[in-house]
C-alpha positions in Angstrom: 9.7 -12.3 -19.4 9.2 -10.5 -22.6 8.8 -7.1 -22.8 5.2 -7.1 -23.6 4.2 -8.6 -20.1 6.2 -6.9 -18.4 4.3 -3.9 -19.6 1.1 -5.7 -19.2 1.8 -6.7 -15.5 2.8 -3.6 -14.8 -0.3 -2.1 -15.8 -2.0 -4.6 -14.1 0.0 -3.7 -11.0 -0.9 0.1 -11.3 -4.6 -0.7 -12.2 -5.0 -2.9 -8.8 -3.6 0.1 -7.3 -5.8 2.7 -8.0 -8.9 0.9 -7.4 -7.7 -0.4 -4.0 -6.9 3.2 -2.8 -10.3 4.5 -4.3 -11.9 2.8 -1.4 -10.3 5.6 0.9 -11.6 8.0 -1.4 -15.1 6.6 -1.5 -15.6 4.7 1.7 -15.2 8.1 3.9 -17.1 10.7 5.9 -14.5 13.5 4.3 -16.0 16.1 7.0 -14.4 13.6 10.0 -11.6 11.7 7.5 -13.3 8.5 9.1 -12.9 5.6 7.0 -15.3 2.8 7.1 -15.1 -0.4 7.9 -16.5 -2.4 5.3 -18.0 -1.2 2.1 -21.6 -2.0 3.4 -24.4 0.9 4.1 -24.8 0.2 8.2 -20.5 -0.2 8.8 -19.3 1.7 11.2 -15.7 3.1 10.7 -12.2 1.3 11.7 -9.5 3.4 13.6 -7.0 0.8 11.5 -8.3 1.7 8.2 -8.1 5.1 8.9 -3.9 5.0 9.6 -4.1 3.1 6.5 -6.2 5.5 4.5 -3.3 8.6 5.6 -0.4 6.8 4.9 -1.8 6.3 1.7 -3.0 9.7 0.7 0.9 10.3 0.0 0.9 7.9 -2.3 -2.3 8.9 -4.2 -0.5 12.8 -4.5 2.9 10.9 -5.9 0.8 8.4 -8.0 -1.7 11.5 -9.7 -4.9 9.6 -8.0 -5.4 12.7 -6.3 -4.1 16.3 -5.5 -1.8 17.4 -3.2 -4.5 20.5 -1.9 -6.8 17.2 -2.0 -4.9 15.1 0.4 -3.6 18.5 2.7 -8.0 18.9 3.4 -8.9 15.0 4.0 -5.4 14.7 6.5 -6.1 17.9 8.3 -10.0 16.6 8.6 -8.9 13.4 9.8 -5.9 14.7 12.9 -8.3 17.8 14.2 -11.0 14.9 14.2 -9.1 12.8 16.5 -7.3 15.4 17.8 -10.4 17.4 19.1 -13.0 14.5 19.4 -14.7 13.3 23.1 -11.0 11.6 25.0 -12.2 10.4 28.4 -13.2 7.7 30.1 -17.3 8.1 30.0 -18.2 4.5 27.9 -19.2 6.8 24.0 -16.0 8.6 23.8 -13.9 8.4 20.7 -10.6 7.5 23.0 -9.2 7.5 26.3 -4.9 7.8 27.6 -4.4 8.7 23.7 -6.1 5.4 22.5 -9.3 5.2 20.5 -12.2 2.4 20.2 -12.0 0.3 17.8 -15.1 0.9 15.7 -16.4 4.1 15.4 -19.8 5.7 14.3 -18.8 7.3 10.8 -21.0 10.7 11.7 -20.2 11.4 14.8 -17.5 9.6 15.5 -17.9 7.9 18.8 -18.2 4.3 20.2 -20.2 1.8 18.5 -21.1 -2.2 19.4 -19.3 -1.3 22.6 -16.1 -2.3 21.5 -12.7 -2.1 23.0 -10.3 0.7 23.7 -7.8 -1.4 20.9 -3.9 -0.9 21.2 -2.7 -2.8 18.5 -5.5 -0.8 16.2 -4.5 2.8 17.7 -1.0 1.7 16.9 -1.7 1.3 13.0 -3.8 4.6 13.4 -0.9 6.4 14.5 1.5 4.7 12.4 -0.9 6.4 9.1 -0.3 9.7 11.7 3.1 9.5 11.8 3.5 8.8 8.1 1.2 11.9 7.0 3.4 14.3 9.2 6.7 12.9 7.7 5.2 13.3 3.9 3.8 17.3 4.7 6.9 19.2 4.8 5.9 22.1 3.2 6.1 25.8 5.1 2.3 26.6 4.7 0.3 26.7 7.7 -2.0 23.6 6.4 1.1 21.5 6.2 2.6 23.2 9.5 -0.5 22.1 11.4 -0.6 18.6 10.1 3.2 17.7 11.9 2.1 19.7 15.1 -1.2 17.4 14.9 0.4 14.4 14.1 3.2 14.7 17.3 0.7 15.7 19.4 -1.3 12.6 18.7 1.6 10.4 18.9 2.6 12.1 22.5 -0.5 11.6 24.0 -0.3 7.7 24.1 0.2 6.5 27.3 1.8 3.3 26.3 2.7 3.1 30.3 -0.7 2.7 31.3 -1.7 0.5 28.7 0.8 -2.0 30.5 -1.5 -2.5 33.2 0.9 -3.4 34.9 2.7 -5.9 33.1 5.9 -6.0 30.8 3.9 -6.5 28.0 0.9 -4.7 26.7 -3.0 -5.5 27.4 -4.8 -5.9 24.1 -7.5 -3.4 24.8 -9.3 -1.6 28.1 -13.3 -1.3 28.1 -15.4 2.0 30.5 -17.8 -1.1 31.7 -15.4 -3.8 32.8 -11.2 -2.3 32.6 -8.0 -3.9 30.4 -8.9 -7.2 28.7 -6.9 -10.3 30.3 -4.8 -10.9 26.7 -2.1 -9.4 25.8 0.6 -8.8 23.0 2.5 -12.1 23.5 3.6 -14.1 20.5 4.9 -13.2 17.3 1.7 -11.1 16.1 1.1 -7.8 14.0 2.0 -5.8 16.9 5.8 -5.1 16.0 4.6 -2.1 15.1 2.6 -1.3 18.4 6.0 -2.3 20.5 8.5 0.0 17.9 6.1 3.3 18.3 5.7 2.4 22.2 9.5 2.4 23.0 9.8 5.3 20.7 7.6 7.4 22.8 8.8 11.2 23.9 6.4 11.2 26.2 5.3 7.8 27.9 7.4 4.9 26.2 7.6 1.7 26.9 10.6 0.2 29.0 13.3 -1.9 27.1 11.9 -4.9 29.5 8.5 -4.9 27.9 9.7 -5.9 24.1 12.5 -8.2 26.1 9.3 -10.0 27.2 7.9 -10.0 24.0 10.9 -11.8 22.5 10.5 -14.1 24.7 7.0 -15.6 23.8 8.1 -16.0 19.9 8.3 -19.9 18.4 11.0 -20.7 15.9 10.5 -23.3 13.9 11.0 -25.5 10.7 8.9 -26.2 8.0 9.6 -27.9 5.1 12.8 -26.8 5.2 12.4 -23.2 6.1 13.0 -21.6 9.5 11.4 -19.0 10.8 9.2 -17.0 13.6 5.7 -18.8 12.8 2.6 -17.3 12.6 -0.3 -18.2 10.0 -2.1 -16.0 9.2 0.2 -13.7 6.5 -1.3 -10.4 7.7 0.6 -10.9 10.8 4.1 -11.0 8.4 3.2 -8.1 6.8 1.5 -5.4 8.2 4.2 -3.8 10.5 6.2 -3.8 7.2 4.1 -1.2 5.7 5.6 1.1 7.7 9.1 0.4 8.6 11.8 -0.9 5.9 13.3 -3.9 8.7 16.4 -5.3 5.9 19.2 -5.3 8.2 17.8 -4.9 11.3 17.9 -7.3 13.7 17.0 -7.1 17.5 18.4 -10.0 19.9 16.3 -12.7 18.9 16.7 -12.3 15.1 20.4 -12.1 15.8 20.3 -14.9 17.4 18.8 -16.8 14.7 21.2 -15.0 11.2 17.4 -13.4 10.3 15.7 -10.3 9.9 12.3 -9.3 10.3 12.1 -8.7 6.6 13.8 -12.2 5.3 11.6 -14.0 8.4 8.5 -12.6 5.9 10.0 -13.7 2.8 10.5 -17.2 4.6 6.6 -16.7 5.5 5.7 -16.0 2.0 7.0 -18.8 0.4 5.9 -21.2 3.3 1.9 -20.3 2.1 2.7 -21.3 -1.4 4.7 -24.8 -0.2 1.4 -25.5 1.6 -1.1 -24.4 -1.4 1.4 -26.4 -3.2 1.3 -29.7 -1.2 -2.6 -29.0 -1.0 -2.7 -31.3 2.2 -6.8 -31.4 2.5 -7.3 -31.6 -1.3 -9.1 -28.2 -2.0 -9.6 -27.1 -5.1 -7.8 -24.5 -7.4 -4.7 -24.0 -4.4 -1.2 -24.4 -6.7 2.4 -22.6 -6.8 0.2 -19.4 -8.3 -2.9 -19.9 -6.6 -2.3 -19.0 -2.6 -2.8 -16.4 0.4 -3.8 -17.4 3.7 -4.9 -14.5 6.0 -7.8 -13.0 8.4 -11.0 -13.4 5.8 -14.5 -13.4 5.4 -15.3 -17.3 4.0 -18.8 -18.5 2.8 -19.6 -19.7 6.3 -22.0 -17.6 8.5 -20.8 -15.4 10.9 -19.9 -17.0 14.5 -20.7 -20.9 13.1 -19.8 -23.1 10.5 -21.2 -24.4 7.1 -21.3 -27.9 6.2 -20.9 -29.0 2.5 -20.5 -33.0 3.5 -17.5 -34.1 5.5 -15.9 -29.9 4.8 -16.9 -27.3 7.2 -16.7 -23.6 5.8 -16.3 -21.1 8.3 -17.0 -17.0 8.3 -14.6 -14.3 9.6 -11.2 -16.0 10.7 -8.0 -15.7 11.0 -7.2 -18.3 8.3 -3.2 -19.6 8.5 -0.7 -21.8 6.7 0.4 -24.6 7.6 -0.9 -25.9 10.5 -4.9 -23.9 9.8 -6.9 -23.0 9.5 -7.8 -23.7 6.3 -11.2 -23.9 4.3 -10.5 -23.4 1.1 -11.0 -20.2 0.9 -8.1 -17.4 -0.1 -7.3 -13.8 -0.2 -5.7 -12.3 -3.2 -5.1 -9.3 -1.3 -2.8 -11.1 1.1 -0.6 -12.7 -1.5 -0.6 -8.9 -3.4 1.1 -7.4 -0.2 3.8 -9.7 -0.1 5.2 -8.2 -3.1 8.2 -6.4 -1.1 9.3 -9.8 0.3 8.8 -12.0 -3.1 7.9 -10.3 -6.7 9.4 -13.7 -8.2 6.3 -15.6 -6.7 3.4 -12.7 -5.7 3.7 -11.2 -9.9 2.9 -14.7 -11.0 0.0 -15.2 -8.7 -1.1 -11.8 -9.0 -1.3 -12.4 -13.0 -3.4 -15.5 -12.1 -6.3 -14.2 -10.0 -6.6 -11.4 -13.0 -6.9 -14.8 -15.0 -9.8 -16.2 -13.1 -11.3 -12.9 -13.5 -11.6 -11.7 -9.9 -12.3 -8.6 -10.8 -15.6 -9.0 -12.0 -18.6 -6.9 -9.8 -15.9 -5.8 -7.5 -15.2 -1.8 -7.5 -12.0 -1.6 -5.6 -9.9 -4.5 -7.5 -9.7 -7.9 -6.8 -12.7 -9.6 -4.4 -11.0 -9.7 -0.8 -11.7 -13.6 -0.4 -12.8 -16.5 -2.8 -13.5 -20.7 -2.2 -13.0 -22.4 -5.1 -14.0 -25.5 -3.8 -18.0 -24.0 -3.5 -19.3 -24.6 -6.5 -21.5 -21.0 -7.8 -24.5 -21.4 -10.2 -22.4 -19.3 -12.8 -20.1 -21.8 -12.9 -16.9 -19.1 -12.4 -13.6 -20.9 -11.4 -13.3 -18.8 -8.3 -16.3 -20.2 -6.6 -17.8 -18.2 -3.9 -16.6 -14.9 -3.3 -16.6 -12.6 -1.0 -19.1 -9.8 -1.4 -18.0 -7.2 0.9 -14.2 -5.4 0.6 -12.8 -4.3 4.2 -10.6 -1.4 4.9 -7.2 -2.8 5.8 -6.9 -5.3 3.5 -7.6 -2.5 0.8 -5.2 -0.2 2.2 -1.9 -2.8 2.1 -2.6 -3.4 -1.4 -1.8 0.1 -1.9 1.2 0.9 -0.2 2.5 -2.4 -0.3 2.6 -2.0 -4.1 4.2 0.7 -3.7 6.9 0.0 -1.0 8.2 -2.9 -4.2 7.9 0.2 -6.3 
């Protein structure tokens, strides 16, 4: 790559990082630090998006996107809110036993939609909380308070309670019916959950909990690549936002001569391999156009849309190579793999730029698109998602920083 092309890509990276970060400045309630799940008027807050925002503010300070004083103010508002918000078994609280409801009202901060008290979304929130506590190390009262609150919020989470009498951790709990029947088993985004649970200074998960989780993994050989398999790319990315897993091996990874960083690298290449093969013949797929993950799609929510013999879905966890796959691609999924495989991600980033996925998007590239569905305007990218989502925006800004 020549110097001018290299500079152009660096400028594009900086632009995408800044635009993705802007989501947390604009789709927020500064009074309580809550971050909207989507950039729509009626959207509630997502606690996972709040965790990503807390981790992103230090990036904003270092890159000049916001002042340190502004970052301290927003971080303090957020931590104070979660520490002081209604915390109990009542159905309209904010949290219980140190865990928090998946979605909260942007103004009141109370539970909405009768959603679950989410263990994994709380883990993502707490990862951001701890990142804030690690970054703001000043001796002034505001930064001291950030560290006190961060420590207190982490200590409050009762991971043993979240096991609900089993070895692994339950997905969540509802005051109306108790624990959900699903558990964090099989390789998934819960790696960060188990790390935080095992490390708790107050209510730690026992070692047997992690052993039970590992026992549910599936090691596969696909297209000549070997890895712990999970189809959606976000599973291979989310925990790496906060932890550099290079060279860190648990018993399972030692037995297979790998680590979680290398596993995510293989998963990233696997997605490109699948797009090159394109077994279902969708339009647009190729070596520089891939990214299968949880995303919006062109189909109506909760049911599919049919065009000819093809079915298209709404929000769905898409994956490769075993699907589901309906021709929908997510630029953010590819970009968030930048630390693992820059040699294939940077060309994909450039491709997304060339097919004009910026147009009409205030926060960078469109969240998802489907070239198989033609649009009246004849754009090469076809259908594009009208919304941006907080848990998509955060990984872009943070993994670009991790790559750097």
